[in-house]
SEKOLDREN-973341 format. One record per atom (N, C-alpha, C): x, y, z; residue in three letters; atom name; residue number from 0. Coordinates in steps of 0.02 Angstrom, whole numbers, plus 50000, padded with zeros to 5 digits. Example, Ala and Ser with C-alpha at 12.3 -4.5 7.8 and 13.67 -1.06 7.14 Angstrom:
      X      Y      Z  residu  atome  num
  50660  49716  50390     ala      N    0
  50615  49775  50390     ala     CA    0
  50660  49835  50390     ala      C    0
  50642  49888  50354     ser      N    1
  50684  49947  50357     ser     CA    1
  50645  50002  50394     ser      C    1
This chain:
      X      Y      Z  residu  atome  num
  46430  55560  43201     met      N    0
  46362  55534  43198     met     CA    0
  46344  55518  43126     met      C    0
  46310  55463  43117     ser      N    1
  46290  55441  43050     ser     CA    1
  46231  55482  43025     ser      C    1
  46228  55492  42959     ser      N    2
  46171  55526  42929     ser     CA    2
  46117  55475  42909     ser      C    2
  46130  55412  42922     leu      N    3
  46082  55359  42907     leu     CA    3
  46028  55357  42961     leu      C    3
  45968  55333  42945     pro      N    4
  45916  55327  42996     pro     CA    4
  45933  55272  43046     pro      C    4
  45918  55283  43109     gly      N    5
  45927  55231  43159     gly     CA    5
  45990  55240  43201     gly      C    5
  46008  55186  43235     gln      N    6
  46063  55185  43282     gln     CA    6
  46122  55148  43252     gln      C    6
  46182  55176  43258     thr      N    7
  46242  55143  43232     thr     CA    7
  46254  55077  43268     thr      C    7
  46266  55024  43229     val      N    8
  46282  54958  43254     val     CA    8
  46333  54925  43209     val      C    8
  46366  54875  43235     thr      N    9
  46412  54835  43194     thr     CA    9
  46380  54767  43183     thr      C    9
  46407  54730  43135     asp      N   10
  46384  54661  43125     asp     CA   10
  46392  54622  43190     asp      C   10
  46448  54632  43224     glu      N   11
  46462  54596  43286     glu     CA   11
  46409  54612  43340     glu      C   11
  46389  54676  43345     asp      N   12
  46336  54694  43393     asp     CA   12
  46274  54652  43382     asp      C   12
  46254  54646  43319     leu      N   13
  46193  54608  43303     leu     CA   13
  46203  54533  43311     leu      C   13
  46261  54508  43293     gln      N   14
  46274  54436  43298     gln     CA   14
  46277  54414  43371     gln      C   14
  46304  54456  43415     val      N   15
  46305  54440  43487     val     CA   15
  46234  54432  43514     val      C   15
  46188  54470  43486     leu      N   16
  46117  54466  43506     leu     CA   16
  46080  54408  43472     leu      C   16
  46115  54370  43429     gly      N   17
  46086  54312  43397     gly     CA   17
  46057  54324  43328     gly      C   17
  46067  54383  43300     phe      N   18
  46042  54399  43232     phe     CA   18
  46090  54373  43179     phe      C   18
  46063  54351  43124     val      N   19
  46101  54327  43066     val     CA   19
  46081  54370  43007     val      C   19
  46131  54394  42967     pro      N   20
  46115  54437  42910     pro     CA   20
  46091  54398  42849     pro      C   20
  46043  54428  42814     phe      N   21
  46019  54401  42751     phe     CA   21
  46019  54458  42700     phe      C   21
  46048  54445  42642     asp      N   22
  46049  54495  42589     asp     CA   22
  45982  54496  42552     asp      C   22
  45968  54553  42522     leu      N   23
  45907  54561  42482     leu     CA   23
  45927  54561  42409     leu      C   23
  45890  54523  42369     asp      N   24
  45898  54524  42296     asp     CA   24
  45844  54572  42270     asp      C   24
  45865  54633  42255     ile      N   25
  45818  54685  42233     ile     CA   25
  45798  54670  42160     ile      C   25
  45733  54664  42148     glu      N   26
  45708  54647  42082     glu     CA   26
  45681  54708  42045     glu      C   26
  45645  54752  42080     arg      N   27
  45616  54812  42049     arg     CA   27
  45617  54868  42101     arg      C   27
  45625  54930  42077     val      N   28
  45624  54987  42123     val     CA   28
  45575  55041  42100     val      C   28
  45523  55019  42066     asp      N   29
  45476  55067  42037     asp     CA   29
  45403  55047  42050     asp      C   29
  45389  55020  42108     ile      N   30
  45323  54997  42124     ile     CA   30
  45281  55055  42152     ile      C   30
  45230  55076  42116     ala      N   31
  45187  55131  42138     ala     CA   31
  45141  55106  42194     ala      C   31
  45146  55139  42252     leu      N   32
  45105  55123  42310     leu     CA   32
  45065  55184  42330     leu      C   32
  45013  55177  42369     pro      N   33
  44972  55235  42388     pro     CA   33
  45012  55292  42421     pro      C   33
  45065  55275  42459     asp      N   34
  45101  55327  42495     asp     CA   34
  45172  55339  42470     asp      C   34
  45190  55312  42412     gly      N   35
  45257  55322  42386     gly     CA   35
  45278  55267  42339     gly      C   35
  45343  55265  42325     val      N   36
  45370  55215  42279     val     CA   36
  45406  55161  42319     val      C   36
  45389  55099  42304     gly      N   37
  45420  55043  42339     gly     CA   37
  45463  55001  42292     gly      C   37
  45487  54946  42319     cys      N   38
  45528  54900  42279     cys     CA   38
  45507  54828  42295     cys      C   38
  45527  54783  42251     glu      N   39
  45516  54712  42262     glu     CA   39
  45584  54679  42274     glu      C   39
  45585  54633  42321     trp      N   40
  45646  54596  42334     trp     CA   40
  45630  54526  42359     trp      C   40
  45682  54484  42356     arg      N   41
  45682  54418  42387     arg     CA   41
  45735  54420  42441     arg      C   41
  45718  54393  42500     thr      N   42
  45768  54384  42553     thr     CA   42
  45804  54319  42536     thr      C   42
  45870  54324  42526     leu      N   43
  45910  54266  42505     leu     CA   43
  45931  54224  42564     leu      C   43
  45940  54160  42553     gly      N   44
  45966  54115  42605     gly     CA   44
  45912  54072  42636     gly      C   44
  45934  54029  42681     asp      N   45
  45890  53982  42716     asp     CA   45
  45861  54016  42778     asp      C   45
  45799  54037  42773     val      N   46
  45766  54072  42827     val     CA   46
  45747  54020  42881     val      C   46
  45760  54036  42944     pro      N   47
  45741  53989  42998     pro     CA   47
  45666  53976  42999     pro      C   47
  45648  53915  43015     asn      N   48
  45578  53894  43020     asn     CA   48
  45555  53903  43092     asn      C   48
  45545  53966  43112     ser      N   49
  45527  53979  43182     ser     CA   49
  45498  54049  43189     ser      C   49
  45472  54062  43248     ser      N   50
  45454  54130  43266     ser     CA   50
  45519  54168  43275     ser      C   50
  45515  54234  43278     gly      N   51
  45577  54271  43288     gly     CA   51
  45571  54346  43284     gly      C   51
  45629  54376  43293     leu      N   52
  45637  54448  43286     leu     CA   52
  45673  54460  43220     leu      C   52
  45662  54519  43192     tyr      N   53
  45697  54537  43130     tyr     CA   53
  45713  54611  43132     tyr      C   53
  45764  54629  43095     ala      N   54
  45786  54699  43092     ala     CA   54
  45807  54715  43021     ala      C   54
  45803  54779  43004     phe      N   55
  45831  54803  42941     phe     CA   55
  45887  54850  42958     phe      C   55
  45945  54839  42926     thr      N   56
  46001  54885  42934     thr     CA   56
  46015  54920  42868     thr      C   56
  46043  54980  42875     ile      N   57
  46062  55022  42818     ile     CA   57
  46137  55032  42821     ile      C   57
  46172  55021  42766     asn      N   58
  46244  55031  42763     asn     CA   58
  46260  55082  42708     asn      C   58
  46304  55129  42725     asp      N   59
  46334  55171  42674     asp     CA   59
  46408  55154  42673     asp      C   59
  46448  55195  42643     ala      N   60
  46520  55181  42638     ala     CA   60
  46556  55187  42705     ala      C   60
  46523  55216  42756     tyr      N   61
  46557  55232  42818     tyr     CA   61
  46530  55196  42880     tyr      C   61
  46466  55180  42880     ser      N   62
  46437  55151  42941     ser     CA   62
  46376  55110  42926     ser      C   62
  46350  55080  42978     gln      N   63
  46289  55039  42974     gln     CA   63
  46244  55060  43031     gln      C   63
  46179  55065  43017     thr      N   64
  46131  55079  43070     thr     CA   64
  46076  55026  43068     thr      C   64
  46047  55014  43127     val      N   65
  45986  54975  43130     val     CA   65
  45929  55025  43130     val      C   65
  45883  55017  43082     ala      N   66
  45830  55067  43072     ala     CA   66
  45762  55041  43094     ala      C   66
  45753  54975  43096     tyr      N   67
  45687  54948  43112     tyr     CA   67
  45694  54879  43144     tyr      C   67
  45654  54866  43195     val      N   68
  45651  54801  43227     val     CA   68
  45578  54780  43231     val      C   68
  45565  54716  43216     gly      N   69
  45498  54689  43220     gly     CA   69
  45498  54619  43248     gly      C   69
  45439  54592  43258     arg      N   70
  45431  54523  43283     arg     CA   70
  45378  54488  43241     arg      C   70
  45384  54422  43238     thr      N   71
  45336  54384  43199     thr     CA   71
  45328  54314  43229     thr      C   71
  45270  54287  43219     arg      N   72
  45258  54218  43241     arg     CA   72
  45294  54168  43195     arg      C   72
  45313  54191  43135     his      N   73
  45350  54147  43090     his     CA   73
  45392  54190  43042     his      C   73
  45458  54179  43045     leu      N   74
  45504  54219  43004     leu     CA   74
  45491  54210  42929     leu      C   74
  45463  54154  42909     trp      N   75
  45448  54145  42838     trp     CA   75
  45395  54194  42815     trp      C   75
  45351  54215  42859     met      N   76
  45297  54261  42838     met     CA   76
  45325  54329  42818     met      C   76
  45374  54355  42855     val      N   77
  45400  54422  42839     val     CA   77
  45452  54420  42783     val      C   77
  45477  54360  42767     thr      N   78
  45528  54354  42715     thr     CA   78
  45501  54323  42650     thr      C   78
  45459  54272  42657     lys      N   79
  45435  54236  42599     lys     CA   79
  45360  54246  42586     lys      C   79
  45322  54261  42640     gly      N   80
  45250  54273  42633     gly     CA   80
  45208  54210  42639     gly      C   80
  45239  54154  42659     tyr      N   81
  45201  54092  42668     tyr     CA   81
  45237  54048  42719     tyr      C   81
  45202  53995  42741     leu      N   82
  45232  53947  42787     leu     CA   82
  45265  53891  42748     leu      C   82
  45321  53864  42773     pro      N   83
  45358  53814  42735     pro     CA   83
  45322  53747  42724     pro      C   83
  45287  53723  42773     arg      N   84
  45256  53656  42766     arg     CA   84
  45187  53659  42736     arg      C   84
  45144  53700  42767     ser      N   85
  45074  53702  42745     ser     CA   85
  45065  53744  42683     ser      C   85
  45111  53789  42671     gly      N   86
  45104  53835  42614     gly     CA   86
  45054  53890  42627     gly      C   86
  45026  53891  42688     gly      N   87
  44978  53944  42706     gly     CA   87
  45009  54012  42694     gly      C   87
  44976  54053  42656     ala      N   88
  45005  54117  42636     ala     CA   88
  44972  54176  42673     ala      C   88
  45013  54225  42688     arg      N   89
  44991  54289  42713     arg     CA   89
  45037  54342  42682     arg      C   89
  45026  54353  42619     gly      N   90
  45069  54399  42581     gly     CA   90
  45072  54469  42611     gly      C   90
  45021  54488  42648     gly      N   91
  45019  54554  42679     gly     CA   91
  45073  54566  42731     gly      C   91
  45105  54512  42753     gln      N   92
  45159  54518  42801     gln     CA   92
  45228  54521  42768     gln      C   92
  45231  54509  42704     arg      N   93
  45295  54505  42668     arg     CA   93
  45319  54574  42649     arg      C   93
  45376  54593  42674     tyr      N   94
  45402  54660  42662     tyr     CA   94
  45426  54671  42590     tyr      C   94
  45448  54618  42557     gly      N   95
  45476  54624  42490     gly     CA   95
  45426  54623  42433     gly      C   95
  45362  54616  42448     arg      N   96
  45310  54618  42398     arg     CA   96
  45257  54668  42420     arg      C   96
  45270  54733  42412     pro      N   97
  45229  54785  42444     pro     CA   97
  45159  54792  42416     pro      C   97
  45146  54772  42355     arg      N   98
  45078  54779  42327     arg     CA   98
  45028  54738  42366     arg      C   98
  45050  54685  42397     his      N   99
  45006  54641  42434     his     CA   99
  45017  54648  42509     his      C   99
  45057  54696  42530     ala      N  100
  45077  54703  42600     ala     CA  100
  45028  54748  42638     ala      C  100
  45031  54740  42704     gly      N  101
  44993  54783  42748     gly     CA  101
  45026  54851  42754     gly      C  101
  44996  54894  42794     ile      N  102
  45018  54964  42800     ile     CA  102
  45091  54969  42825     ile      C  102
  45108  54934  42878     thr      N  103
  45177  54940  42905     thr     CA  103
  45228  54912  42856     thr      C  103
  45220  54851  42829     pro      N  104
  45269  54828  42779     pro     CA  104
  45275  54875  42719     pro      C  104
  45220  54905  42697     gln      N  105
  45224  54952  42641     gln     CA  105
  45265  55014  42661     gln      C  105
  45252  55040  42721     arg      N  106
  45288  55099  42744     arg     CA  106
  45363  55085  42749     arg      C  106
  45381  55028  42777     ile      N  107
  45452  55010  42784     ile     CA  107
  45482  54998  42714     ile      C  107
  45445  54967  42670     asn      N  108
  45469  54956  42602     asn     CA  108
  45484  55022  42567     asn      C  108
  45440  55072  42574     ile      N  109
  45452  55137  42543     ile     CA  109
  45515  55169  42572     ile      C  109
  45526  55163  42638     leu      N  110
  45586  55191  42669     leu     CA  110
  45649  55155  42644     leu      C  110
  45644  55089  42636     ile      N  111
  45701  55050  42610     ile     CA  111
  45715  55071  42538     ile      C  111
  45664  55080  42498     thr      N  112
  45673  55100  42428     thr     CA  112
  45709  55168  42425     thr      C  112
  45692  55214  42470     ala      N  113
  45726  55279  42471     ala     CA  113
  45800  55270  42487     ala      C  113
  45816  55226  42534     glu      N  114
  45887  55214  42551     glu     CA  114
  45924  55182  42493     glu      C  114
  45893  55136  42458     leu      N  115
  45924  55106  42399     leu     CA  115
  45937  55160  42346     leu      C  115
  45890  55206  42339     gly      N  116
  45898  55261  42291     gly     CA  116
  45957  55307  42309     gly      C  116
  45975  55309  42372     arg      N  117
  46033  55349  42394     arg     CA  117
  46099  55309  42386     arg      C  117
  46093  55248  42360     gly      N  118
  46153  55207  42351     gly     CA  118
  46173  55167  42412     gly      C  118
  46129  55163  42462     asn      N  119
  46145  55126  42523     asn     CA  119
  46124  55052  42516     asn      C  119
  46155  55011  42556     arg      N  120
  46141  54939  42557     arg     CA  120
  46093  54926  42615     arg      C  120
  46044  54882  42604     val      N  121
  45997  54862  42656     val     CA  121
  46004  54787  42667     val      C  121
  46006  54767  42730     arg      N  122
  46007  54696  42746     arg     CA  122
  45950  54680  42795     arg      C  122
  45926  54619  42791     his      N  123
  45873  54594  42834     his     CA  123
  45908  54547  42884     his      C  123
  45903  54562  42948     trp      N  124
  45933  54520  43000     trp     CA  124
  45878  54481  43035     trp      C  124
  45888  54416  43045     leu      N  125
  45838  54374  43076     leu     CA  125
  45867  54341  43139     leu      C  125
  45824  54335  43189     arg      N  126
  45844  54303  43252     arg     CA  126
  45788  54255  43273     arg      C  126
  45798  54189  43264     pro      N  127
  45748  54142  43288     pro     CA  127
  45739  54153  43363     pro      C  127
  45677  54157  43384     thr      N  128
  45660  54173  43453     thr     CA  128
  45596  54136  43471     thr      C  128
  45595  54101  43528     pro      N  129
  45531  54069  43548     pro     CA  129
  45476  54121  43554     pro      C  129
  45416  54102  43537     ala      N  130
  45359  54148  43538     ala     CA  130
  45352  54181  43607     ala      C  130
  45367  54144  43660     ser      N  131
  45361  54172  43728     ser     CA  131
  45411  54228  43742     ser      C  131
  45462  54235  43700     glu      N  132
  45514  54286  43710     glu     CA  132
  45511  54343  43659     glu      C  132
  45459  54345  43618     leu      N  133
  45453  54398  43568     leu     CA  133
  45447  54467  43599     leu      C  133
  45432  54470  43664     ile      N  134
  45429  54535  43698     ile     CA  134
  45496  54571  43697     ile      C  134
  45550  54535  43682     leu      N  135
  45616  54566  43676     leu     CA  135
  45618  54620  43623     leu      C  135
  45570  54618  43576     glu      N  136
  45568  54669  43524     glu     CA  136
  45568  54739  43554     glu      C  136
  45525  54751  43602     glu      N  137
  45519  54818  43632     glu     CA  137
  45583  54838  43668     glu      C  137
  45617  54791  43700     ala      N  138
  45681  54807  43733     ala     CA  138
  45733  54830  43682     ala      C  138
  45735  54798  43624     leu      N  139
  45782  54818  43572     leu     CA  139
  45763  54886  43543     leu      C  139
  45699  54898  43533     ile      N  140
  45676  54963  43508     ile     CA  140
  45698  55018  43556     ile      C  140
  45689  55006  43621     arg      N  141
  45711  55056  43671     arg     CA  141
  45787  55063  43672     arg      C  141
  45822  55006  43671     arg      N  142
  45895  55007  43673     arg     CA  142
  45925  55050  43617     arg      C  142
  45896  55043  43557     trp      N  143
  45921  55079  43499     trp     CA  143
  45882  55144  43486     trp      C  143
  45837  55162  43531     gln      N  144
  45798  55225  43526     gln     CA  144
  45762  55230  43459     gln      C  144
  45734  55175  43435     leu      N  145
  45705  55174  43369     leu     CA  145
  45638  55210  43365     leu      C  145
  45605  55221  43421     his      N  146
  45544  55262  43420     his     CA  146
  45562  55334  43405     his      C  146
  45620  55355  43428     glu      N  147
  45641  55424  43418     glu     CA  147
  45680  55436  43354     glu      C  147
  45724  55388  43337     ile      N  148
  45770  55401  43281     ile     CA  148
  45765  55350  43224     ile      C  148
  45722  55301  43231     gly      N  149
  45716  55250  43180     gly     CA  149
  45649  55250  43147     gly      C  149
  45632  55194  43118     trp      N  150
  45570  55187  43079     trp     CA  150
  45513  55157  43120     trp      C  150
  45528  55134  43182     asn      N  151
  45475  55106  43224     asn     CA  151
  45432  55163  43250     asn      C  151
  45368  55159  43238     leu      N  152
  45321  55209  43263     leu     CA  152
  45296  55189  43332     leu      C  152
  45272  55237  43368     arg      N  153
  45243  55222  43434     arg     CA  153
  45173  55197  43427     arg      C  153
């Protein structure tokens, strides 16, 4: 059993479900937040221009776990903090800029920062999904028991 938070998964497990991995470019790991220390990052790569599901995985030298799953009306909001065409911004949804983030993105950012401090790798997985199918988020949370063993709260 892994000592990492979440459920053990492989890249192939996630790819079969339609997720694509995106690396994080960690810029700072010393961001003082009300509930802990966070970090700033950029999600690298061409983010799909769609609604979708997203997950964060944690890797150590031995295994990988999925620790958090979420859904969004636009993947650019959780990765870049704005919409690609209109430029409409909602920085509070961006996980990599915690000073301007809402409560959940800040909490997840603090947990990610702790994993980085342990020397673990964190990746952001994205799955373009029609808005009508975003309910799949809960099925994945149940499948991976993330309410019990991950970062998803009830």
